[in-house]
mmJSON file of the N, C-alpha and C atoms, coordinates in Angstrom:
{"data_MODEL":{"atom_site":{
"group_PDB":["ATOM","ATOM","ATOM","ATOM","ATOM","ATOM","ATOM","ATOM","ATOM","ATOM","ATOM","ATOM","ATOM","ATOM","ATOM","ATOM","ATOM","ATOM","ATOM","ATOM","ATOM","ATOM","ATOM","ATOM","ATOM","ATOM","ATOM","ATOM","ATOM","ATOM","ATOM","ATOM","ATOM","ATOM","ATOM","ATOM","ATOM","ATOM","ATOM","ATOM","ATOM","ATOM","ATOM","ATOM","ATOM","ATOM","ATOM","ATOM","ATOM","ATOM","ATOM","ATOM","ATOM","ATOM","ATOM","ATOM","ATOM","ATOM","ATOM","ATOM","ATOM","ATOM","ATOM","ATOM","ATOM","ATOM","ATOM","ATOM","ATOM","ATOM","ATOM","ATOM","ATOM","ATOM","ATOM","ATOM","ATOM","ATOM","ATOM","ATOM","ATOM","ATOM","ATOM","ATOM","ATOM","ATOM","ATOM","ATOM","ATOM","ATOM","ATOM","ATOM","ATOM","ATOM","ATOM","ATOM","ATOM","ATOM","ATOM","ATOM","ATOM","ATOM","ATOM","ATOM","ATOM","ATOM","ATOM","ATOM","ATOM","ATOM","ATOM","ATOM","ATOM","ATOM","ATOM","ATOM","ATOM","ATOM","ATOM","ATOM","ATOM","ATOM","ATOM","ATOM","ATOM","ATOM","ATOM","ATOM","ATOM","ATOM","ATOM","ATOM","ATOM","ATOM","ATOM","ATOM","ATOM","ATOM","ATOM","ATOM","ATOM","ATOM","ATOM","ATOM","ATOM","ATOM","ATOM","ATOM","ATOM","ATOM","ATOM","ATOM","ATOM","ATOM","ATOM","ATOM","ATOM","ATOM","ATOM","ATOM","ATOM","ATOM","ATOM","ATOM","ATOM","ATOM","ATOM","ATOM","ATOM","ATOM","ATOM","ATOM","ATOM","ATOM","ATOM","ATOM","ATOM","ATOM","ATOM","ATOM","ATOM","ATOM","ATOM","ATOM","ATOM","ATOM","ATOM","ATOM","ATOM","ATOM","ATOM","ATOM","ATOM","ATOM","ATOM","ATOM","ATOM","ATOM","ATOM","ATOM","ATOM","ATOM","ATOM","ATOM","ATOM","ATOM","ATOM","ATOM","ATOM","ATOM"],
"id":[1,2,3,4,5,6,7,8,9,10,11,12,13,14,15,16,17,18,19,20,21,22,23,24,25,26,27,28,29,30,31,32,33,34,35,36,37,38,39,40,41,42,43,44,45,46,47,48,49,50,51,52,53,54,55,56,57,58,59,60,61,62,63,64,65,66,67,68,69,70,71,72,73,74,75,76,77,78,79,80,81,82,83,84,85,86,87,88,89,90,91,92,93,94,95,96,97,98,99,100,101,102,103,104,105,106,107,108,109,110,111,112,113,114,115,116,117,118,119,120,121,122,123,124,125,126,127,128,129,130,131,132,133,134,135,136,137,138,139,140,141,142,143,144,145,146,147,148,149,150,151,152,153,154,155,156,157,158,159,160,161,162,163,164,165,166,167,168,169,170,171,172,173,174,175,176,177,178,179,180,181,182,183,184,185,186,187,188,189,190,191,192,193,194,195,196,197,198,199,200,201,202,203,204,205,206,207,208,209,210],
"type_symbol":["N","C","C","N","C","C","N","C","C","N","C","C","N","C","C","N","C","C","N","C","C","N","C","C","N","C","C","N","C","C","N","C","C","N","C","C","N","C","C","N","C","C","N","C","C","N","C","C","N","C","C","N","C","C","N","C","C","N","C","C","N","C","C","N","C","C","N","C","C","N","C","C","N","C","C","N","C","C","N","C","C","N","C","C","N","C","C","N","C","C","N","C","C","N","C","C","N","C","C","N","C","C","N","C","C","N","C","C","N","C","C","N","C","C","N","C","C","N","C","C","N","C","C","N","C","C","N","C","C","N","C","C","N","C","C","N","C","C","N","C","C","N","C","C","N","C","C","N","C","C","N","C","C","N","C","C","N","C","C","N","C","C","N","C","C","N","C","C","N","C","C","N","C","C","N","C","C","N","C","C","N","C","C","N","C","C","N","C","C","N","C","C","N","C","C","N","C","C","N","C","C","N","C","C","N","C","C","N","C","C"],
"label_atom_id":["N","CA","C","N","CA","C","N","CA","C","N","CA","C","N","CA","C","N","CA","C","N","CA","C","N","CA","C","N","CA","C","N","CA","C","N","CA","C","N","CA","C","N","CA","C","N","CA","C","N","CA","C","N","CA","C","N","CA","C","N","CA","C","N","CA","C","N","CA","C","N","CA","C","N","CA","C","N","CA","C","N","CA","C","N","CA","C","N","CA","C","N","CA","C","N","CA","C","N","CA","C","N","CA","C","N","CA","C","N","CA","C","N","CA","C","N","CA","C","N","CA","C","N","CA","C","N","CA","C","N","CA","C","N","CA","C","N","CA","C","N","CA","C","N","CA","C","N","CA","C","N","CA","C","N","CA","C","N","CA","C","N","CA","C","N","CA","C","N","CA","C","N","CA","C","N","CA","C","N","CA","C","N","CA","C","N","CA","C","N","CA","C","N","CA","C","N","CA","C","N","CA","C","N","CA","C","N","CA","C","N","CA","C","N","CA","C","N","CA","C","N","CA","C","N","CA","C","N","CA","C","N","CA","C","N","CA","C","N","CA","C","N","CA","C"],
"label_alt_id":[null,null,null,null,null,null,null,null,null,null,null,null,null,null,null,null,null,null,null,null,null,null,null,null,null,null,null,null,null,null,null,null,null,null,null,null,null,null,null,null,null,null,null,null,null,null,null,null,null,null,null,null,null,null,null,null,null,null,null,null,null,null,null,null,null,null,null,null,null,null,null,null,null,null,null,null,null,null,null,null,null,null,null,null,null,null,null,null,null,null,null,null,null,null,null,null,null,null,null,null,null,null,null,null,null,null,null,null,null,null,null,null,null,null,null,null,null,null,null,null,null,null,null,null,null,null,null,null,null,null,null,null,null,null,null,null,null,null,null,null,null,null,null,null,null,null,null,null,null,null,null,null,null,null,null,null,null,null,null,null,null,null,null,null,null,null,null,null,null,null,null,null,null,null,null,null,null,null,null,null,null,null,null,null,null,null,null,null,null,null,null,null,null,null,null,null,null,null,null,null,null,null,null,null,null,null,null,null,null,null],
"label_comp_id":["MET","MET","MET","SER","SER","SER","ASP","ASP","ASP","HIS","HIS","HIS","ASP","ASP","ASP","ARG","ARG","ARG","GLU","GLU","GLU","ARG","ARG","ARG","GLU","GLU","GLU","THR","THR","THR","THR","THR","THR","ILE","ILE","ILE","ILE","ILE","ILE","GLN","GLN","GLN","THR","THR","THR","THR","THR","THR","GLU","GLU","GLU","ARG","ARG","ARG","ARG","ARG","ARG","GLY","GLY","GLY","GLY","GLY","GLY","GLY","GLY","GLY","GLY","GLY","GLY","THR","THR","THR","ILE","ILE","ILE","ILE","ILE","ILE","ALA","ALA","ALA","VAL","VAL","VAL","VAL","VAL","VAL","LEU","LEU","LEU","LEU","LEU","LEU","ILE","ILE","ILE","VAL","VAL","VAL","VAL","VAL","VAL","LEU","LEU","LEU","GLY","GLY","GLY","LEU","LEU","LEU","LEU","LEU","LEU","PHE","PHE","PHE","PHE","PHE","PHE","PHE","PHE","PHE","PHE","PHE","PHE","GLY","GLY","GLY","GLY","GLY","GLY","ASN","ASN","ASN","LEU","LEU","LEU","MET","MET","MET","LYS","LYS","LYS","SER","SER","SER","GLY","GLY","GLY","PRO","PRO","PRO","GLU","GLU","GLU","LYS","LYS","LYS","THR","THR","THR","ASP","ASP","ASP","ILE","ILE","ILE","ASN","ASN","ASN","VAL","VAL","VAL","ASP","ASP","ASP","ILE","ILE","ILE","SER","SER","SER","ALA","ALA","ALA","PRO","PRO","PRO","THR","THR","THR","GLY","GLY","GLY","GLY","GLY","GLY","ASP","ASP","ASP","SER","SER","SER","ALA","ALA","ALA","LYS","LYS","LYS"],
"label_asym_id":["A","A","A","A","A","A","A","A","A","A","A","A","A","A","A","A","A","A","A","A","A","A","A","A","A","A","A","A","A","A","A","A","A","A","A","A","A","A","A","A","A","A","A","A","A","A","A","A","A","A","A","A","A","A","A","A","A","A","A","A","A","A","A","A","A","A","A","A","A","A","A","A","A","A","A","A","A","A","A","A","A","A","A","A","A","A","A","A","A","A","A","A","A","A","A","A","A","A","A","A","A","A","A","A","A","A","A","A","A","A","A","A","A","A","A","A","A","A","A","A","A","A","A","A","A","A","A","A","A","A","A","A","A","A","A","A","A","A","A","A","A","A","A","A","A","A","A","A","A","A","A","A","A","A","A","A","A","A","A","A","A","A","A","A","A","A","A","A","A","A","A","A","A","A","A","A","A","A","A","A","A","A","A","A","A","A","A","A","A","A","A","A","A","A","A","A","A","A","A","A","A","A","A","A","A","A","A","A","A","A"],
"label_entity_id":["1","1","1","1","1","1","1","1","1","1","1","1","1","1","1","1","1","1","1","1","1","1","1","1","1","1","1","1","1","1","1","1","1","1","1","1","1","1","1","1","1","1","1","1","1","1","1","1","1","1","1","1","1","1","1","1","1","1","1","1","1","1","1","1","1","1","1","1","1","1","1","1","1","1","1","1","1","1","1","1","1","1","1","1","1","1","1","1","1","1","1","1","1","1","1","1","1","1","1","1","1","1","1","1","1","1","1","1","1","1","1","1","1","1","1","1","1","1","1","1","1","1","1","1","1","1","1","1","1","1","1","1","1","1","1","1","1","1","1","1","1","1","1","1","1","1","1","1","1","1","1","1","1","1","1","1","1","1","1","1","1","1","1","1","1","1","1","1","1","1","1","1","1","1","1","1","1","1","1","1","1","1","1","1","1","1","1","1","1","1","1","1","1","1","1","1","1","1","1","1","1","1","1","1","1","1","1","1","1","1"],
"label_seq_id":[1,1,1,2,2,2,3,3,3,4,4,4,5,5,5,6,6,6,7,7,7,8,8,8,9,9,9,10,10,10,11,11,11,12,12,12,13,13,13,14,14,14,15,15,15,16,16,16,17,17,17,18,18,18,19,19,19,20,20,20,21,21,21,22,22,22,23,23,23,24,24,24,25,25,25,26,26,26,27,27,27,28,28,28,29,29,29,30,30,30,31,31,31,32,32,32,33,33,33,34,34,34,35,35,35,36,36,36,37,37,37,38,38,38,39,39,39,40,40,40,41,41,41,42,42,42,43,43,43,44,44,44,45,45,45,46,46,46,47,47,47,48,48,48,49,49,49,50,50,50,51,51,51,52,52,52,53,53,53,54,54,54,55,55,55,56,56,56,57,57,57,58,58,58,59,59,59,60,60,60,61,61,61,62,62,62,63,63,63,64,64,64,65,65,65,66,66,66,67,67,67,68,68,68,69,69,69,70,70,70],
"pdbx_PDB_ins_code":[null,null,null,null,null,null,null,null,null,null,null,null,null,null,null,null,null,null,null,null,null,null,null,null,null,null,null,null,null,null,null,null,null,null,null,null,null,null,null,null,null,null,null,null,null,null,null,null,null,null,null,null,null,null,null,null,null,null,null,null,null,null,null,null,null,null,null,null,null,null,null,null,null,null,null,null,null,null,null,null,null,null,null,null,null,null,null,null,null,null,null,null,null,null,null,null,null,null,null,null,null,null,null,null,null,null,null,null,null,null,null,null,null,null,null,null,null,null,null,null,null,null,null,null,null,null,null,null,null,null,null,null,null,null,null,null,null,null,null,null,null,null,null,null,null,null,null,null,null,null,null,null,null,null,null,null,null,null,null,null,null,null,null,null,null,null,null,null,null,null,null,null,null,null,null,null,null,null,null,null,null,null,null,null,null,null,null,null,null,null,null,null,null,null,null,null,null,null,null,null,null,null,null,null,null,null,null,null,null,null],
"Cartn_x":[-8.479,-9.241,-9.839,-11.081,-11.712,-11.868,-12.261,-12.418,-13.52,-14.497,-15.592,-15.235,-14.194,-13.807,-12.84,-12.179,-11.198,-11.89,-11.208,-11.714,-11.303,-12.1,-11.791,-11.317,-10.333,-9.829,-10.708,-11.121,-11.893,-11.118,-10.886,-10.163,-11.194,-11.258,-12.175,-11.353,-11.511,-10.805,-11.839,-11.564,-12.47,-11.804,-12.54,-12.058,-12.902,-12.356,-13.095,-14.122,-15.065,-16.072,-15.439,-15.93,-15.422,-16.117,-15.275,-15.77,-15.937,-16.782,-17.008,-15.818,-15.875,-14.778,-15.012,-15.851,-16.161,-14.984,-14.158,-12.935,-11.977,-11.844,-10.988,-11.518,-12.8,-13.443,-13.284,-13.487,-13.263,-11.86,-10.895,-9.458,-9.141,-9.643,-9.377,-9.983,-11.196,-11.88,-11.078,-10.649,-9.889,-8.522,-7.912,-6.647,-6.849,-7.932,-8.202,-8.433,-9.211,-9.473,-8.201,-7.352,-6.112,-5.223,-5.11,-4.292,-4.855,-6.175,-6.836,-6.544,-6.616,-6.333,-4.869,-3.949,-2.551,-2.298,-2.913,-2.749,-3.386,-4.483,-5.143,-4.3,-3.702,-2.945,-1.548,-0.865,0.508,0.799,-0.078,0.145,-0.798,-1.472,-2.416,-1.841,-0.598,0.052,0.51,0.405,0.867,-0.007,-1.223,-2.137,-2.074,-1.474,-1.412,-0.327,-0.55,0.443,1.653,1.404,2.527,1.968,2.87,2.334,1.534,0.506,-0.331,0.315,1.096,1.718,3.195,4.047,5.464,5.916,6.365,6.834,8.351,9.086,10.544,11.136,11.841,12.454,13.919,14.773,16.193,16.828,17.644,18.336,19.844,20.486,21.893,22.547,23.366,24.054,25.57,26.171,27.64,28.31,29.353,30.02,30.728,30.757,31.403,32.916,33.693,35.177,35.556,35.177,35.41,36.841,37.105,38.48,38.989,38.113,38.575,39.169,39.143,39.633,41.131,41.853,43.278,44.144],
"Cartn_y":[-63.601,-62.892,-61.625,-61.51,-60.344,-59.232,-58.081,-56.892,-57.182,-57.994,-58.172,-59.062,-59.874,-60.786,-60.18,-59.049,-58.427,-57.598,-57.532,-56.574,-55.201,-54.26,-52.868,-52.195,-51.362,-50.527,-49.308,-48.95,-47.778,-46.834,-45.616,-44.613,-43.526,-43.284,-42.298,-41.144,-39.993,-38.778,-37.92,-37.727,-36.91,-35.538,-34.54,-33.147,-32.487,-31.538,-30.778,-29.93,-29.45,-28.56,-27.287,-26.813,-25.576,-24.433,-23.553,-22.371,-21.203,-20.294,-19.081,-18.183,-17.124,-16.133,-14.996,-15.192,-14.15,-13.656,-14.563,-14.193,-13.345,-13.684,-12.949,-11.549,-11.471,-10.178,-9.238,-9.804,-9.042,-8.574,-9.433,-9.091,-7.971,-7.977,-6.919,-5.598,-5.628,-4.401,-3.865,-4.693,-4.188,-3.611,-4.227,-3.677,-2.32,-2.145,-0.812,0.215,-0.169,0.763,1.22,0.236,0.506,1.419,1.098,1.934,3.373,3.491,4.809,5.598,4.937,5.619,6.034,5.211,5.583,6.754,6.785,7.934,9.191,9.102,10.211,10.821,9.95,10.448,10.895,10.178,10.476,11.102,10.965,11.46,12.524,13.156,14.188,15.377,15.671,16.827,16.597,15.412,15.085,15.804,16.057,16.634,18.191,18.776,20.208,20.727,21.935,22.498,23.194,23.569,24.212,24.891,25.463,26.12,27.394,27.629,28.797,30.09,30.087,31.293,30.953,31.721,31.642,32.84,32.679,33.753,33.569,34.185,34.022,35.387,35.447,36.679,36.425,36.862,36.626,37.984,38.094,39.362,39.068,39.567,39.332,40.706,40.794,42.107,41.817,42.656,42.561,43.214,42.623,43.256,44.537,45.486,46.797,46.709,47.512,47.527,47.748,48.811,49.136,48.923,48.914,48.798,47.368,46.39,45.012,44.526,45.318,44.913,45.147,45.643,45.978,44.812],
"Cartn_z":[-22.234,-21.214,-21.884,-21.771,-22.341,-21.315,-21.772,-20.883,-19.848,-20.185,-19.273,-18.088,-18.272,-17.18,-16.23,-16.574,-15.687,-14.619,-13.435,-12.41,-12.804,-12.482,-12.776,-11.499,-11.698,-10.589,-10.507,-9.328,-9.169,-8.229,-8.699,-7.891,-7.517,-6.25,-5.735,-5.163,-5.702,-5.226,-4.482,-3.186,-2.433,-2.26,-2.533,-2.331,-1.284,-0.629,0.373,-0.38,0.379,-0.227,-0.721,-1.827,-2.402,-1.65,-1.185,-0.452,-1.423,-1.092,-1.89,-1.765,-2.498,-2.482,-1.529,-0.559,0.424,1.224,1.605,2.361,1.534,0.287,-0.618,-0.868,-1.035,-1.253,-0.015,1.155,2.39,2.528,2.213,2.283,1.321,0.149,-0.839,-0.392,0.125,0.62,1.792,2.705,3.858,3.43,2.471,1.901,1.271,0.531,-0.092,0.99,2.068,3.15,3.854,4.16,4.879,4.021,2.732,1.857,1.748,1.719,1.68,2.93,4.111,5.339,5.435,4.952,4.991,4.107,2.893,2.012,2.662,3.303,3.908,5.016,5.862,6.971,6.572,5.679,5.394,4.042,3.092,1.757,1.307,2.229,1.893,1.22,1.488,0.87,-0.55,-1.031,-2.382,-3.457,-3.115,-4.076,-4.086,-3.116,-3.061,-3.954,-4.492,-5.414,-4.719,-3.494,-2.754,-1.505,-0.731,0.475,0.091,0.904,0.567,1.026,2.095,2.546,2.852,2.29,2.624,3.376,4.568,5.412,5.677,4.739,4.836,5.219,6.315,6.713,6.983,6.06,6.175,6.34,7.426,7.715,7.663,6.6,6.405,6.587,7.639,7.876,7.663,6.888,6.689,7.84,8.334,9.477,9.0,9.922,9.593,9.944,9.359,9.532,10.985,11.631,12.988,13.429,14.771,15.307,15.286,15.2,15.301,13.995,12.886,11.611,11.446,12.442,12.327,12.179],
"occupancy":[1.0,1.0,1.0,1.0,1.0,1.0,1.0,1.0,1.0,1.0,1.0,1.0,1.0,1.0,1.0,1.0,1.0,1.0,1.0,1.0,1.0,1.0,1.0,1.0,1.0,1.0,1.0,1.0,1.0,1.0,1.0,1.0,1.0,1.0,1.0,1.0,1.0,1.0,1.0,1.0,1.0,1.0,1.0,1.0,1.0,1.0,1.0,1.0,1.0,1.0,1.0,1.0,1.0,1.0,1.0,1.0,1.0,1.0,1.0,1.0,1.0,1.0,1.0,1.0,1.0,1.0,1.0,1.0,1.0,1.0,1.0,1.0,1.0,1.0,1.0,1.0,1.0,1.0,1.0,1.0,1.0,1.0,1.0,1.0,1.0,1.0,1.0,1.0,1.0,1.0,1.0,1.0,1.0,1.0,1.0,1.0,1.0,1.0,1.0,1.0,1.0,1.0,1.0,1.0,1.0,1.0,1.0,1.0,1.0,1.0,1.0,1.0,1.0,1.0,1.0,1.0,1.0,1.0,1.0,1.0,1.0,1.0,1.0,1.0,1.0,1.0,1.0,1.0,1.0,1.0,1.0,1.0,1.0,1.0,1.0,1.0,1.0,1.0,1.0,1.0,1.0,1.0,1.0,1.0,1.0,1.0,1.0,1.0,1.0,1.0,1.0,1.0,1.0,1.0,1.0,1.0,1.0,1.0,1.0,1.0,1.0,1.0,1.0,1.0,1.0,1.0,1.0,1.0,1.0,1.0,1.0,1.0,1.0,1.0,1.0,1.0,1.0,1.0,1.0,1.0,1.0,1.0,1.0,1.0,1.0,1.0,1.0,1.0,1.0,1.0,1.0,1.0,1.0,1.0,1.0,1.0,1.0,1.0,1.0,1.0,1.0,1.0,1.0,1.0,1.0,1.0,1.0,1.0,1.0,1.0],
"B_iso_or_equiv":[0.0,0.0,0.0,0.0,0.0,0.0,0.0,0.0,0.0,0.0,0.0,0.0,0.0,0.0,0.0,0.0,0.0,0.0,0.0,0.0,0.0,0.0,0.0,0.0,0.0,0.0,0.0,0.0,0.0,0.0,0.0,0.0,0.0,0.0,0.0,0.0,0.0,0.0,0.0,0.0,0.0,0.0,0.0,0.0,0.0,0.0,0.0,0.0,0.0,0.0,0.0,0.0,0.0,0.0,0.0,0.0,0.0,0.0,0.0,0.0,0.0,0.0,0.0,0.0,0.0,0.0,0.0,0.0,0.0,0.0,0.0,0.0,0.0,0.0,0.0,0.0,0.0,0.0,0.0,0.0,0.0,0.0,0.0,0.0,0.0,0.0,0.0,0.0,0.0,0.0,0.0,0.0,0.0,0.0,0.0,0.0,0.0,0.0,0.0,0.0,0.0,0.0,0.0,0.0,0.0,0.0,0.0,0.0,0.0,0.0,0.0,0.0,0.0,0.0,0.0,0.0,0.0,0.0,0.0,0.0,0.0,0.0,0.0,0.0,0.0,0.0,0.0,0.0,0.0,0.0,0.0,0.0,0.0,0.0,0.0,0.0,0.0,0.0,0.0,0.0,0.0,0.0,0.0,0.0,0.0,0.0,0.0,0.0,0.0,0.0,0.0,0.0,0.0,0.0,0.0,0.0,0.0,0.0,0.0,0.0,0.0,0.0,0.0,0.0,0.0,0.0,0.0,0.0,0.0,0.0,0.0,0.0,0.0,0.0,0.0,0.0,0.0,0.0,0.0,0.0,0.0,0.0,0.0,0.0,0.0,0.0,0.0,0.0,0.0,0.0,0.0,0.0,0.0,0.0,0.0,0.0,0.0,0.0,0.0,0.0,0.0,0.0,0.0,0.0,0.0,0.0,0.0,0.0,0.0,0.0],
"pdbx_formal_charge":[null,null,null,null,null,null,null,null,null,null,null,null,null,null,null,null,null,null,null,null,null,null,null,null,null,null,null,null,null,null,null,null,null,null,null,null,null,null,null,null,null,null,null,null,null,null,null,null,null,null,null,null,null,null,null,null,null,null,null,null,null,null,null,null,null,null,null,null,null,null,null,null,null,null,null,null,null,null,null,null,null,null,null,null,null,null,null,null,null,null,null,null,null,null,null,null,null,null,null,null,null,null,null,null,null,null,null,null,null,null,null,null,null,null,null,null,null,null,null,null,null,null,null,null,null,null,null,null,null,null,null,null,null,null,null,null,null,null,null,null,null,null,null,null,null,null,null,null,null,null,null,null,null,null,null,null,null,null,null,null,null,null,null,null,null,null,null,null,null,null,null,null,null,null,null,null,null,null,null,null,null,null,null,null,null,null,null,null,null,null,null,null,null,null,null,null,null,null,null,null,null,null,null,null,null,null,null,null,null,null],
"auth_seq_id":[1,1,1,2,2,2,3,3,3,4,4,4,5,5,5,6,6,6,7,7,7,8,8,8,9,9,9,10,10,10,11,11,11,12,12,12,13,13,13,14,14,14,15,15,15,16,16,16,17,17,17,18,18,18,19,19,19,20,20,20,21,21,21,22,22,22,23,23,23,24,24,24,25,25,25,26,26,26,27,27,27,28,28,28,29,29,29,30,30,30,31,31,31,32,32,32,33,33,33,34,34,34,35,35,35,36,36,36,37,37,37,38,38,38,39,39,39,40,40,40,41,41,41,42,42,42,43,43,43,44,44,44,45,45,45,46,46,46,47,47,47,48,48,48,49,49,49,50,50,50,51,51,51,52,52,52,53,53,53,54,54,54,55,55,55,56,56,56,57,57,57,58,58,58,59,59,59,60,60,60,61,61,61,62,62,62,63,63,63,64,64,64,65,65,65,66,66,66,67,67,67,68,68,68,69,69,69,70,70,70],
"auth_comp_id":["MET","MET","MET","SER","SER","SER","ASP","ASP","ASP","HIS","HIS","HIS","ASP","ASP","ASP","ARG","ARG","ARG","GLU","GLU","GLU","ARG","ARG","ARG","GLU","GLU","GLU","THR","THR","THR","THR","THR","THR","ILE","ILE","ILE","ILE","ILE","ILE","GLN","GLN","GLN","THR","THR","THR","THR","THR","THR","GLU","GLU","GLU","ARG","ARG","ARG","ARG","ARG","ARG","GLY","GLY","GLY","GLY","GLY","GLY","GLY","GLY","GLY","GLY","GLY","GLY","THR","THR","THR","ILE","ILE","ILE","ILE","ILE","ILE","ALA","ALA","ALA","VAL","VAL","VAL","VAL","VAL","VAL","LEU","LEU","LEU","LEU","LEU","LEU","ILE","ILE","ILE","VAL","VAL","VAL","VAL","VAL","VAL","LEU","LEU","LEU","GLY","GLY","GLY","LEU","LEU","LEU","LEU","LEU","LEU","PHE","PHE","PHE","PHE","PHE","PHE","PHE","PHE","PHE","PHE","PHE","PHE","GLY","GLY","GLY","GLY","GLY","GLY","ASN","ASN","ASN","LEU","LEU","LEU","MET","MET","MET","LYS","LYS","LYS","SER","SER","SER","GLY","GLY","GLY","PRO","PRO","PRO","GLU","GLU","GLU","LYS","LYS","LYS","THR","THR","THR","ASP","ASP","ASP","ILE","ILE","ILE","ASN","ASN","ASN","VAL","VAL","VAL","ASP","ASP","ASP","ILE","ILE","ILE","SER","SER","SER","ALA","ALA","ALA","PRO","PRO","PRO","THR","THR","THR","GLY","GLY","GLY","GLY","GLY","GLY","ASP","ASP","ASP","SER","SER","SER","ALA","ALA","ALA","LYS","LYS","LYS"],
"auth_asym_id":["A","A","A","A","A","A","A","A","A","A","A","A","A","A","A","A","A","A","A","A","A","A","A","A","A","A","A","A","A","A","A","A","A","A","A","A","A","A","A","A","A","A","A","A","A","A","A","A","A","A","A","A","A","A","A","A","A","A","A","A","A","A","A","A","A","A","A","A","A","A","A","A","A","A","A","A","A","A","A","A","A","A","A","A","A","A","A","A","A","A","A","A","A","A","A","A","A","A","A","A","A","A","A","A","A","A","A","A","A","A","A","A","A","A","A","A","A","A","A","A","A","A","A","A","A","A","A","A","A","A","A","A","A","A","A","A","A","A","A","A","A","A","A","A","A","A","A","A","A","A","A","A","A","A","A","A","A","A","A","A","A","A","A","A","A","A","A","A","A","A","A","A","A","A","A","A","A","A","A","A","A","A","A","A","A","A","A","A","A","A","A","A","A","A","A","A","A","A","A","A","A","A","A","A","A","A","A","A","A","A"],
"auth_atom_id":["N","CA","C","N","CA","C","N","CA","C","N","CA","C","N","CA","C","N","CA","C","N","CA","C","N","CA","C","N","CA","C","N","CA","C","N","CA","C","N","CA","C","N","CA","C","N","CA","C","N","CA","C","N","CA","C","N","CA","C","N","CA","C","N","CA","C","N","CA","C","N","CA","C","N","CA","C","N","CA","C","N","CA","C","N","CA","C","N","CA","C","N","CA","C","N","CA","C","N","CA","C","N","CA","C","N","CA","C","N","CA","C","N","CA","C","N","CA","C","N","CA","C","N","CA","C","N","CA","C","N","CA","C","N","CA","C","N","CA","C","N","CA","C","N","CA","C","N","CA","C","N","CA","C","N","CA","C","N","CA","C","N","CA","C","N","CA","C","N","CA","C","N","CA","C","N","CA","C","N","CA","C","N","CA","C","N","CA","C","N","CA","C","N","CA","C","N","CA","C","N","CA","C","N","CA","C","N","CA","C","N","CA","C","N","CA","C","N","CA","C","N","CA","C","N","CA","C","N","CA","C","N","CA","C","N","CA","C","N","CA","C","N","CA","C"],
"pdbx_PDB_model_num":[1,1,1,1,1,1,1,1,1,1,1,1,1,1,1,1,1,1,1,1,1,1,1,1,1,1,1,1,1,1,1,1,1,1,1,1,1,1,1,1,1,1,1,1,1,1,1,1,1,1,1,1,1,1,1,1,1,1,1,1,1,1,1,1,1,1,1,1,1,1,1,1,1,1,1,1,1,1,1,1,1,1,1,1,1,1,1,1,1,1,1,1,1,1,1,1,1,1,1,1,1,1,1,1,1,1,1,1,1,1,1,1,1,1,1,1,1,1,1,1,1,1,1,1,1,1,1,1,1,1,1,1,1,1,1,1,1,1,1,1,1,1,1,1,1,1,1,1,1,1,1,1,1,1,1,1,1,1,1,1,1,1,1,1,1,1,1,1,1,1,1,1,1,1,1,1,1,1,1,1,1,1,1,1,1,1,1,1,1,1,1,1,1,1,1,1,1,1,1,1,1,1,1,1,1,1,1,1,1,1]
}}}
C-alpha cells in the first residue's frame, strides 16, 4: 500500500478570535491611578523632611520638702 492509497487524517483546531490588549492596558492604567491616589492620601508625608514647627512645652517641677516629707 503506497502513501497515495491511504486515507489521510485531517485535524482541525479551531481557536477563538484573538483579542487585542486593550483590557490589559486599561487595567494597568487603573492600577497606576489607584496606587497614585493611595500614595497621595496616605503617604504624602513620606517626602517631607520633618515637621515645620515643633511646639514642645514641658514643665517639670520638683516637689518641695514641706511638712508632708516627715
